[in-house]
C-alpha positions in Angstrom: 53.4 84.3 19.7 56.7 82.5 19.9 59.3 84.1 17.5 61.3 82.3 14.8 65.1 82.2 15.5 66.7 82.2 12.1 67.7 85.1 10.0 70.0 85.9 7.0 72.7 88.4 7.5 74.8 89.9 4.7 78.5 89.1 5.4 81.1 90.1 2.9 78.5 90.3 0.2 77.0 86.8 1.0 73.8 85.8 2.7 74.8 83.8 5.7 72.2 82.0 7.9 72.3 82.9 11.6 70.2 81.2 14.4 70.2 81.8 18.1 73.0 84.5 17.7 75.5 82.3 15.8 76.0 81.4 12.2 74.2 78.1 11.4 76.8 75.4 11.6 77.1 72.5 9.1 75.6 69.3 10.5 77.9 67.2 8.5 79.8 64.8 10.8 83.2 66.3 11.7 86.2 64.8 13.4 86.3 67.5 16.0 86.3 67.4 19.8 82.9 65.8 20.5 80.8 64.8 23.5 77.9 62.6 22.5 75.0 63.2 24.9 73.4 59.8 24.0 72.7 57.7 27.1 70.7 57.7 30.2 68.9 60.9 31.3 66.5 61.6 34.1 63.0 62.5 33.0 59.7 63.7 34.3 56.6 64.1 32.3 54.2 67.0 32.8 51.0 68.4 31.6 52.1 71.3 29.5 50.3 74.5 28.8 50.8 74.6 25.1 49.8 78.2 24.8 52.6 79.1 27.3 55.1 76.9 25.5 54.3 78.7 22.2 54.5 82.2 23.7 57.2 84.8 23.2 60.2 84.4 25.4 60.0 87.7 27.4 60.2 88.7 31.0 56.7 87.6 31.8 57.4 84.2 30.2 60.5 83.6 32.4 58.7 84.8 35.5 56.0 82.2 34.9 58.5 79.6 33.9 60.3 79.9 37.2 57.0 79.2 39.0 56.3 76.2 36.8 59.8 74.7 37.0 60.1 75.0 40.7 63.9 74.6 40.5 64.0 71.9 37.8 66.3 74.1 35.7 68.8 74.6 38.5 72.0 72.6 39.0 71.3 71.3 42.5 67.7 70.3 41.9 67.0 66.8 43.3 65.9 64.6 40.5 66.5 61.3 42.3 62.8 60.3 42.2 62.6 60.9 38.4 62.4 58.1 36.0 65.2 57.4 33.5 65.1 57.5 29.7 67.7 56.5 27.1 68.2 59.2 24.5 67.9 59.7 21.6 64.6 57.9 21.6 61.0 59.0 21.5 59.4 59.7 24.8 56.5 57.6 23.6 56.6 54.0 24.9 57.1 51.7 21.9 56.3 48.0 22.0 57.7 47.1 18.6 54.6 45.4 17.2 53.1 45.9 13.8 49.7 46.9 15.1 47.7 49.9 16.3 48.7 51.4 19.7 52.2 49.7 19.5 53.5 53.3 19.9 52.0 55.2 22.7 50.1 58.4 21.9 52.0 61.0 24.0 51.7 64.5 22.8 52.6 66.6 25.9 55.5 67.8 28.0 58.6 66.2 29.4 61.6 67.5 31.4 65.0 65.8 30.8 68.2 66.3 32.9 71.7 64.9 33.0 75.2 65.9 34.0 78.4 65.5 32.1 82.1 66.5 32.4 84.3 68.4 30.1 88.0 67.7 30.7 91.0 69.9 30.1 91.0 69.5 26.3 87.9 71.6 26.3 89.8 74.7 27.8 89.6 77.8 25.6 87.2 76.1 23.2 83.9 77.3 21.6 81.3 74.8 22.7 78.2 74.3 20.6 75.3 72.0 21.1 74.0 70.3 18.0 70.4 68.9 18.1 69.4 67.0 15.0 65.7 66.6 16.0 63.8 67.5 19.1 60.0 67.4 19.0 58.5 69.9 19.3 59.3 73.0 21.3 62.6 72.7 23.2 64.0 75.1 25.7 67.6 74.4 27.0 69.4 75.4 30.2 73.1 74.9 31.0 74.2 75.1 34.6 71.0 77.0 35.5 71.3 79.5 32.6 68.7 79.5 29.9 70.5 79.1 26.6 67.8 79.3 23.9 64.9 77.5 22.2 63.8 75.9 19.0 60.4 75.1 17.5 59.9 72.3 15.0 60.5 68.5 15.3 62.1 67.6 12.0 65.0 70.1 11.4 68.3 70.4 13.3 69.5 73.4 15.3 72.5 74.5 17.3 73.1 76.6 20.5 76.2 78.3 21.8 77.1 76.9 25.2 80.5 78.6 25.5 79.6 81.1 28.2 77.8 78.5 30.4 79.9 75.4 30.5 82.5 74.6 33.2 85.8 72.7 32.6 86.9 70.0 35.0 83.7 69.9 37.0 80.1 68.6 36.5 77.8 70.4 34.0 74.1 70.1 34.2 72.0 70.3 31.1 68.2 70.6 31.3 65.6 70.3 28.5 62.0 71.3 28.7 60.1 69.8 25.7 56.5 70.4 24.8 54.8 68.5 21.9 51.3 69.8 21.4 48.8 67.4 19.8 48.4 67.7 16.1 45.0 69.3 15.5 44.9 71.1 18.8 46.1 74.4 17.4 46.7 75.9 13.9 50.1 77.6 14.5 52.3 74.5 14.7 53.8 72.4 11.8 52.4 69.9 11.2 49.0 71.2 12.3 46.1 69.0 11.2 44.5 66.3 13.3 44.5 63.9 10.4 48.2 64.1 9.7 49.0 60.7 8.3 52.2 59.9 10.2 53.1 59.6 13.9 53.7 62.5 16.3 56.7 61.4 18.4 57.7 63.5 21.4 61.2 64.1 22.8 64.8 63.9 21.6 64.4 62.0 18.4 67.8 62.2 16.7 71.4 62.7 17.9 72.2 65.3 20.5 75.9 66.2 21.0 78.4 68.9 21.9 81.2 70.1 19.6 84.4 71.8 20.8 86.3 74.0 18.4 88.9 76.7 18.6 87.3 80.1 18.9 88.3 80.9 15.4 86.8 78.1 13.2 84.9 77.2 10.1 81.2 76.9 10.7 80.1 75.7 7.3 81.3 75.4 3.7 78.5 75.6 1.1 79.3 74.1 -2.3 77.4 74.6 -5.5 78.3 72.8 -8.7 77.9 75.3 -11.6 78.2 73.1 -14.7 79.3 69.7 -15.9 82.7 71.0 -16.8 83.7 71.0 -13.2 83.3 74.6 -12.1 82.4 74.6 -8.4 81.5 77.6 -6.1 82.6 77.4 -2.5 81.4 79.7 0.3 83.5 79.4 3.4 82.0 80.8 6.6 84.4 81.7 9.4 83.4 82.6 13.0 85.6 84.1 15.7 83.7 83.4 18.9 86.5 84.7 21.1 87.5 88.1 22.6 90.7 88.5 20.6 91.1 89.6 17.0 92.6 86.8 14.8 94.3 86.5 11.5 93.0 83.2 10.0 95.0 81.5 7.4 92.7 79.2 5.4 94.1 76.4 3.2 91.8 74.2 1.2 92.3 71.0 -0.7 90.0 68.8 -2.9 90.2 65.0 -2.7 89.0 62.1 -4.7 86.9 59.5 -2.9 87.4 55.7 -2.5 83.9 54.4 -3.2 85.2 50.8 -2.9 86.6 51.2 0.5 85.1 49.6 3.6 84.3 53.0 5.2 82.4 54.3 2.2 79.1 52.7 3.4 80.1 52.4 7.1 81.2 55.9 8.2 79.4 59.3 8.0 82.8 61.2 8.1 83.9 62.7 4.8 87.6 62.3 5.9 87.1 58.6 6.1 86.4 58.2 2.4 89.3 60.3 1.1 91.5 58.5 -1.4 93.9 60.9 -3.0 94.3 64.6 -3.8 92.4 65.7 -7.0 93.6 68.3 -9.5 91.9 71.7 -9.7 92.6 75.2 -10.8 91.7 78.2 -8.7 92.2 79.8 -5.3 91.6 77.8 -2.1 94.0 79.7 0.3 93.4 83.1 2.0 94.3 85.2 4.9 91.3 86.7 6.7 91.3 89.1 9.7 88.4 88.6 12.2 87.6 91.0 14.9 86.4 89.7 18.3 83.0 87.9 17.8 83.0 88.6 14.1 81.8 86.3 11.3 83.5 86.5 7.9 82.7 84.9 4.5 84.9 84.0 1.6 83.6 83.0 -1.9 85.6 81.3 -4.6 85.1 79.4 -7.8 87.5 76.6 -8.7 87.7 74.3 -11.6 88.0 70.6 -10.9 90.0 69.1 -13.8 88.7 66.1 -15.6 85.6 66.0 -13.4 83.7 62.8 -12.7 79.9 63.5 -12.6 77.6 62.2 -9.8 74.8 60.2 -11.4 72.3 57.3 -10.8 74.1 54.4 -9.1 77.4 56.0 -9.9 78.2 57.9 -6.7 81.2 59.9 -7.9 82.0 62.2 -5.0 84.7 64.5 -3.8 85.8 65.8 -0.4 86.6 69.4 0.3 88.9 69.9 3.3 89.8 73.2 4.8 92.4 73.9 7.6 92.4 77.1 9.6 95.6 78.3 11.2 95.3 81.3 13.5 97.7 84.1 14.2 97.4 86.0 17.5 98.6 89.4 18.5 102.3 88.2 18.4 101.8 86.6 15.0 102.5 83.2 16.5 100.7 80.2 15.2 98.4 79.3 18.0 96.1 76.5 17.0 94.1 75.2 14.0 90.7 74.0 12.9 89.7 71.6 10.2 86.5 71.1 8.3 85.6 68.5 5.7 82.5 67.9 3.6 81.6 65.5 0.7 80.1 67.0 -2.4 79.4 65.9 -6.0 79.5 67.6 -9.4 76.2 67.4 -11.2 73.6 69.7 -12.6 69.8 69.3 -12.5 67.7 71.4 -14.9 64.6 71.3 -17.0 64.2 71.8 -20.7 60.6 72.0 -21.9 58.9 68.9 -20.4 62.2 67.1 -19.8 64.1 66.8 -16.6 67.9 66.8 -17.2 70.6 65.4 -15.0 74.0 66.5 -16.2 72.3 67.9 -19.3 70.8 64.5 -20.2 67.2 63.5 -19.9 66.2 61.2 -17.1 63.2 59.3 -15.7 62.8 59.1 -11.9 61.7 55.6 -10.8 60.9 56.2 -7.1 59.5 54.9 -3.9 58.7 57.0 -0.9 59.9 56.0 2.6 58.8 57.0 6.1 61.7 57.3 8.6 60.2 54.9 11.1 60.9 51.5 12.7 58.6 49.5 15.0 61.0 49.4 17.9 62.6 52.9 17.8 60.0 55.0 16.1 61.6 57.9 14.1 64.9 57.6 16.0 67.4 56.5 13.3 71.0 55.2 13.1 73.4 55.2 10.2 73.1 51.5 9.9 69.3 51.4 9.8 69.1 54.2 7.2 71.7 52.5 5.1 70.1 49.1 5.2 66.7 50.6 4.1 68.2 52.4 1.2 70.3 49.5 0.1 67.2 47.3 0.1 65.3 49.8 -2.0 68.2 50.1 -4.5 69.0 46.4 -4.8 65.6 44.8 -4.6 63.4 47.4 -6.1 65.8 49.0 -8.6 64.9 52.5 -7.6 66.9 55.5 -8.7 64.9 58.0 -6.6 63.7 58.2 -3.0 61.0 60.5 -1.6 61.7 61.1 2.1 58.0 61.2 2.9 56.7 64.5 4.2 59.6 65.9 6.3 63.4 66.2 6.3 65.0 63.0 7.4 68.0 62.4 9.6 71.0 64.2 8.0 72.6 60.9 7.4 69.9 60.0 4.9 71.2 62.4 2.2 74.8 61.5 2.9 73.8 57.9 2.1 71.8 58.7 -0.9 74.9 60.6 -2.1 76.9 57.4 -1.7 74.4 55.1 -3.3 73.8 57.2 -6.3 70.1 57.7 -5.4 68.4 61.0 -6.2 66.0 62.4 -3.6 63.6 65.2 -2.7 63.3 66.8 0.7 60.1 68.4 1.9 59.0 70.5 4.9 56.0 69.0 6.9 53.2 71.3 5.7 50.6 68.5 5.4 47.1 69.3 4.1 47.2 73.0 5.3 44.0 75.0 5.1 43.6 78.7 4.6 43.8 79.2 8.4 47.1 77.5 8.6 48.6 79.6 5.7 47.2 82.8 7.2 49.1 82.1 10.4 52.3 81.4 8.6 51.9 84.7 6.7 52.8 86.3 10.0 54.7 83.7 12.0 56.9 82.5 9.1 57.9 79.2 10.9 57.3 77.5 7.5 59.9 79.8 6.0 62.4 79.1 8.7 61.8 75.3 8.3 62.5 75.7 4.6 65.8 77.4 5.3 66.7 74.9 8.0 66.0 72.0 5.6 68.1 73.5 2.8 71.1 74.6 4.9 71.3 71.2 6.6 71.6 69.3 3.3 73.3 72.0 1.2 76.2 70.0 -0.2 74.3 66.8 -1.0 74.3 66.1 -4.8 71.6 63.5 -4.4 69.1 66.1 -3.3 67.8 67.4 -6.6 64.6 69.1 -5.5 63.1 70.9 -2.6 59.3 70.5 -2.0 57.2 73.2 -0.3 54.3 71.1 1.0 52.0 68.1 0.7 48.3 68.0 -0.3 47.3 71.4 1.1 43.7 72.5 0.5 44.1 76.2 0.3 45.2 77.5 -3.1 45.5 81.3 -3.1 47.8 81.5 -0.1 49.6 78.4 -1.1 50.5 80.1 -4.4 51.7 83.2 -2.5 53.7 80.9 -0.1 55.3 79.0 -3.0 56.4 82.2 -4.6 57.9 83.5 -1.4 59.9 80.4 -0.7 61.2 80.1 -4.3 62.2 83.8 -4.3 64.0 83.4 -1.1 66.0 80.4 -2.4 66.8 81.8 -5.8 67.8 85.3 -4.6 69.5 84.6 -1.3 71.1 81.2 -1.4 70.7 79.7 -4.8 72.0 76.2 -4.8 71.2 75.0 -8.4 68.4 72.8 -7.3 64.8 72.7 -8.6 61.6 73.4 -6.7 58.3 71.4 -6.5 55.4 70.4 -4.3 53.2 67.4 -3.7 49.7 68.7 -4.4 46.6 66.6 -4.2 45.2 65.9 -7.7 41.7 67.1 -6.5 42.9 70.2 -4.6 41.9 72.0 -6.7 42.8 69.9 -9.8 45.2 70.3 -12.8 44.4 74.0 -13.0 46.2 74.6 -9.7 47.8 78.1 -10.0 50.3 77.3 -7.2 52.3 75.3 -9.7 53.3 78.4 -11.6 56.4 79.5 -9.5 57.7 75.9 -9.3 60.1 74.1 -11.7 58.2 70.8 -11.6 54.5 70.3 -11.2 53.9 67.4 -8.7 50.6 65.7 -7.7 49.6 62.8 -5.6 47.3 60.7 -7.8 44.7 58.4 -6.1 42.1 58.1 -8.8 39.7 55.3 -8.1 40.4 55.7 -4.3 40.2 59.3 -3.1 39.8 61.3 -6.3 36.9 59.6 -8.1 36.8 57.9 -11.5 39.0 54.7 -11.9 42.6 53.9 -11.5 43.4 54.1 -15.2 40.8 56.5 -16.6 41.0 59.1 -13.8 44.8 59.2 -14.0 44.9 59.3 -17.8 42.3 62.1 -18.0 43.9 64.2 -15.2 47.4 64.0 -16.9 46.0 65.1 -20.2 44.4 68.2 -18.6 47.5 68.9 -16.6 49.6 68.9 -19.7 47.2 71.1 -21.6 47.3 73.7 -18.8 51.1 73.4 -18.2 52.5 72.5 -21.6 56.0 73.6 -20.9 56.4 72.2 -17.4 57.7 68.7 -16.5 55.2 66.8 -14.3 55.9 64.1 -11.8 53.7 61.8 -9.8 54.5 62.2 -6.1 52.3 59.3 -4.8 50.2 56.5 -6.1 49.2 53.2 -4.4 46.7 51.4 -2.3 46.6 49.8 1.2 46.9 46.0 1.5 44.8 46.0 4.7 45.0 43.6 7.7 46.5 40.3 6.8 47.1 41.6 3.3 43.5 40.9 2.5 43.5 43.6 -0.2 47.0 42.7 -1.6 45.4 41.8 -5.0 43.7 45.3 -5.1 47.0 46.9 -4.2 48.5 45.1 -7.3 45.6 46.2 -9.5 45.9 49.8 -8.4 49.6 49.8 -9.1 49.3 48.2 -12.5 46.4 50.3 -13.9 47.7 53.6 -12.5 51.2 52.8 -13.8 49.8 52.1 -17.2 48.3 55.6 -17.4 51.4 57.2 -16.1 53.8 55.4 -18.5 51.7 56.3 -21.5 52.6 59.9 -20.9 56.1 59.3 -19.6 59.2 60.8 -21.2 60.8 57.3 -21.3 59.5 54.5 -23.6 57.7 51.6 -21.9 59.3 48.9 -24.0 62.5 48.4 -22.1 64.6 50.3 -24.7 64.8 53.5 -22.6 64.3 55.7 -25.6 62.8 59.2 -25.4 59.1 59.6 -25.9 58.8 63.0 -27.7 55.1 63.3 -26.6 55.9 62.5 -23.0 55.9 64.9 -20.0 55.9 62.7 -17.0 59.5 62.8 -15.7 59.0 60.6 -12.6 56.8 58.3 -10.6 56.9 57.7 -6.9 55.1 54.7 -5.4 53.6 55.2 -2.0 55.4 53.6 0.0 58.3 51.2 0.8 57.3 50.2 4.4 54.1 50.2 6.4 54.0 52.8 9.2 52.2 54.0 12.3 49.4 56.6 11.9 48.9 59.3 14.5 45.3 58.5 15.3 46.5 55.1 16.4 43.3 53.3 15.3 45.2 51.2 12.7 48.6 51.1 11.0 48.9 52.2 7.4 49.4 49.3 5.0 50.3 51.1 1.8 53.8 49.6 2.0 55.5 47.3 -0.4 57.0 45.6 2.7 55.7 45.2 6.2 57.4 47.0 9.0 59.8 44.1 9.6 61.6 45.0 6.4 61.5 41.3 5.3 57.9 40.4 4.5 57.3 41.5 0.9 53.8 41.9 -0.5 52.8 40.8 -4.0 53.0 44.3 -5.4 56.7 44.3 -4.7 57.5 41.7 -7.4 55.5 43.6 -10.0 57.2 46.9 -9.1 60.7 45.4 -9.0 60.3 44.0 -12.5 58.9 47.2 -13.9 61.5 49.5 -12.3 64.3 47.2 -13.4 63.2 47.9 -17.0 62.9 51.7 -16.4 66.4 51.9 -14.9 68.2 49.4 -17.2 70.0 52.1 -19.2 72.6 53.8 -16.9 70.2 53.8 -13.9 67.5 55.9 -15.4 69.0 58.0 -18.2 67.1 58.1 -21.5 68.6 57.3 -24.9 68.5 60.2 -27.4 
């Protein structure tokens, strides 16, 4: 069995994530020496042995790999007869049509190769490859040397290329990717044949190389502690060089210019800085690092007169740290700089209420798949931004569910900047007992949980982490939920809440797997998949759920209906929406009269319509038409007008706060 690659190590009293031998870096965009590997690559598809791809990387594996590769991993391999592929982009051929089979079903293997040059500015640098999404199992070679691997198509990873790159001459990078078909085996994630989104193969999101000084900051994890402005910062330093260093760290906090042109046009935190903010506390240290050592520094500072991040009010700050190194002769040799945006906000529960900044709120949400008809799941800053702006401005949402998997890291940067709350989920979709039994041993699910959290750690818009969607198994799901919550709360507590998206009929409101979670969440398709009628089924289920979980907030994670081909069922989609919404709002914590007052008998803290845009389904027999909009992002269905009017009412008071 292939092994997971992430672990937590205790460094200076803190739990620090490591993967592939190095501390997990931040995937926030940084203005460091960067080589973007986007562009034309050579490619060759192959029929992969999925069992081999998912086997342990031992001597026997590499012996067989050499026989399979037949020189493909070597620098001087002749790939002139290979086809070309522009990356990042799915390997699947995509026709850009809103119809079945527009995206090719290709769940198999592909080799990618390309060369690049690193010029003199890369001398004496640590060189790290950042891969934001490669689906599904990726092995990487640099100049003929195997560097490492990663399993999982939705979370980012990094590899240390420092020992293998050459300066001033061509470098050859080779990727071997295998994407086993969903449903072909039980040890992958997602695993089920009926998984209700598309299985894209290849380099899905950005792939790039970063150059830093050997002594550098790998990540800064920031946790807001209260609404008074106390903020905890954990600074992780790495010395990836052979010489001991004294690192001088100097930190500053900055206000953000939310009206500036770059606020919605640049992912870089340094581009949105306005002026230095005032704070009390220590942000300067001297730290000695031995060769190849990682160190951690923890501090708590007080931001003075803090401005709180809230719905539609994206009050943000930027933390910027500079590292100056001293060598053996105590001379200043070079420096490193790291910046990250963060926000000050708290998210808690009190009885059946959900509190943002200690005030009750109601989440008016819509889900969104990360997919476009012409690029599949491959995303750009501009396309993510335009989707979210449309949802905010046209539909009046204050909350976005990012479907069933972590989205491109830009998504949460943009929800931060739009003042949209969000939840992120790992892609355990309708797991059975067999799937959970395998993960009891393999723990890939646990690794994905950590990868998701550490890649979005500083995002104030992310208020909840979700463990799974609509899994059938209950006993092992309960055990799994407890394990993930314990890991988060004890090892890298970030002040966020935990939840899941359970199916209302699996097993029902008496679901014991809700116990360890902060919020109980269910998909509710009464009158469609769960029996009864839209209104009666939803109403009766909610009443039973509240009786069984009287002190736990409840949120609806999905409701809706397909519009079918030619929108022939658009009227039924509207009926489903209206009647289900009626049952939900009768038990909501917010009044349904447009006054945004607190309903003392309410316990529903959020609703999430499924979904904003139509999308491709993996079986490729039809596309899914649950969307408010067609895939073109311009053709709105009748349900959209109804929802827009309702959500405008729910969010009329400060974007979704409740008057008390």
